[in-house]
C-alpha positions, 0 to 999 in steps of 0.5 A, a space after each residue: 486508516 481513512 481513505 479520504 483524500 482531497 485536492 487543491 489546484 495551486 496554480 495553472 497555465 492556459 495550456 492546462 498544465 497545473 500543480 495540484 496538492 493532494 492531501 491525506 489527514 495522516 499521510 500528509 501532502 504531495 504536490 504533483 504537476 498534472 494536466 487539466 483539460 480546461 475546455 472540459 466540464 468541471 466533472 471531467 476536470 475533477 476526474 482528470 485530476 483524480 486519475 493523475 493521483 500520485 498513488 505510488 507516493 502515498 503508498 510508500 508513505 503508507 508503508 512507512 506509516 505501517 512500519 512505524 505503527 506495527 509491532 515488531 515481526 514475531 514467529 507465527 507459531 510459537 509452539 507446535 507439535 509434530 511427529 518424527 520417525 526415529 526408526 529411519 532418521 536418514 530418510 528424506 523428510 520432505 518426501 515423507 508425508 508425516 502428520 502434523 497437528 496445530 496447537 
């Protein structure tokens, strides 16, 4: 998935409060109130906007996207092979070190 996001300042006040629209090509748009230090340089203002990026909102959208796009969960091991001692079936299997073989 593309990791590029864009932002656009929708409106602002002289005190630095603003509404910024963050956009991703697949995940859509999130508008968030932010603070922009208007007496700082353009680079510092951009950094301020990027630091206030609503990552948790986009993360939850990304998880929803993965859920829609991903195949249904399935067992990781459809087949396998193991050894079980029939001589002592009452022993605790967790404590026994039985060899296992991946197929």
